[in-house]
Phi, psi and omega in degrees: 000319179301314180296323179295316178296314180299318179295320179295316178298315181294320180300325180262016179056026178084008181301135180069021179247134174252122176255126180247117176252101185267128177081046180307321181295342180266356180292139178304140185305321183297333177282339180268340189241342181249162179300125179207164176302322179302311179292325176301320179292315181296325179277001180066023173283328174245143179051056186296340181269354183289148172267132184242130176240122182243129172252147182195158169287159182304336183300335181263356184301314181298318178301313181298316180293322182291315186272339186230028185300328179288331185269344184276122179254339179217145173226121181237128178251126178255118182271140180277188178289143170280170179301317179295323177298318180297313180300313180297316181297313181298316179295326177289323184279329182241117184273002181256115184299321180294320178295322177297313179299316179299319180298313181293326176295320178299316178299322179296325180286335183230075185297336180292337175288320183295330172112000000 
């Protein structure tokens, strides 16, 4: 069944197919820089009719624009919470001041969670 679906998608050049590549910045460098099926799809050499949605942290945005500027039709940046937004949200969601303090202390100990 998988082969049948893949052949059908390929036969129609990816028309009516949405490909979602989540976490482009986390992709191994060799898949981003060397010839690969992944890059063939992004350059529209394979499945030229497919719609491609790529999510990434801002650190990869310049790379994407430089290498795929002809293929990019939309760029949307989603901004996260500011520090004040986080504080306000936590206080609104948790009505216990001690739990809020404990939560923020926990975030300080694990900055990679905070973002």
